[in-house]
C-alpha positions as CSV (number, residue, x, y, z in Angstrom):
1,C,42.8,102.5,62.0
2,E,41.6,104.9,59.4
3,V,39.5,103.7,56.5
4,G,41.5,102.5,53.5
5,R,44.5,101.4,55.7
6,E,46.0,98.1,54.9
7,V,46.9,96.1,58.0
8,R,48.2,92.7,59.1
9,F,46.1,91.1,61.9
10,V,48.6,90.0,64.5
11,R,46.9,89.1,67.7
12,V,43.4,88.7,69.3
13,V,43.3,89.6,73.0
14,N,39.7,88.6,73.4
15,Q,39.9,84.8,73.8
16,Q,36.1,84.2,74.3
17,P,35.2,81.1,72.3
18,D,32.1,82.7,70.7
19,F,34.2,85.7,69.5
20,L,37.0,83.5,68.2
21,R,34.4,81.3,66.4
22,Y,32.8,84.4,64.8
23,L,36.1,85.6,63.6
24,S,37.0,82.2,62.1
25,E,33.7,81.9,60.4
26,S,34.1,85.4,59.0
27,G,37.3,84.5,57.2
28,F,39.6,86.1,59.8
29,E,43.0,84.6,60.2
30,L,46.0,85.8,62.2
31,G,48.7,87.0,59.9
32,A,46.3,87.9,57.2
33,V,46.5,91.2,55.5
34,G,43.3,93.2,55.1
35,R,41.9,96.6,54.5
36,I,39.8,98.7,56.9
37,V,36.6,99.6,55.0
38,E,34.6,101.3,57.8
39,N,35.5,102.7,61.2
40,S,32.5,104.5,62.6
41,E,32.3,105.7,66.2
42,D,28.7,106.8,65.5
43,A,27.7,103.4,64.3
44,G,30.0,101.7,66.8
45,V,31.5,99.3,64.3
46,V,34.7,98.5,62.4
47,R,34.5,96.6,59.1
48,A,37.4,95.0,57.4
49,D,38.0,93.1,54.1
50,I,40.3,90.1,54.0
51,N,40.6,88.5,50.6
52,G,37.3,89.9,49.4
53,Q,35.4,88.7,52.5
54,Q,34.2,91.4,54.9
55,F,33.6,91.1,58.6
56,T,32.2,93.6,61.0
57,V,32.9,93.9,64.7
58,G,31.8,96.3,67.4
59,L,34.3,99.0,68.5
60,K,34.9,97.4,71.8
61,A,35.6,94.0,70.1
62,A,37.8,95.7,67.5
63,Q,39.9,97.2,70.3
64,T,40.9,93.6,71.2
65,I,42.3,92.8,67.8
66,R,45.9,94.0,67.4
67,V,47.1,95.0,63.9
68,E,50.3,96.4,62.4
69,P,50.5,98.6,59.3
70,V,51.5,96.9,56.0
C-alpha cells in the first residue's frame, strides 16, 4: 500500500501467537480502518496509524496482513 492510503484491515494470515499478541497490544483490530504512514523497502518496515495509535511491522510480516481500500 502506498503512504497515505486509507485501508481496512481484514485478515491476518500469520497466526503465530507472538505476532498476534504484538498486533493486539499495538491497537490493531480486524475490521479497523487505518492509514499507511510509512512503507519503506529500504528500511524494511510498514507503519500504520489506527485511531491515533501507530504500529510498525517488518515488510515480511506486513505481507501477511490483508487489507482492502476504503
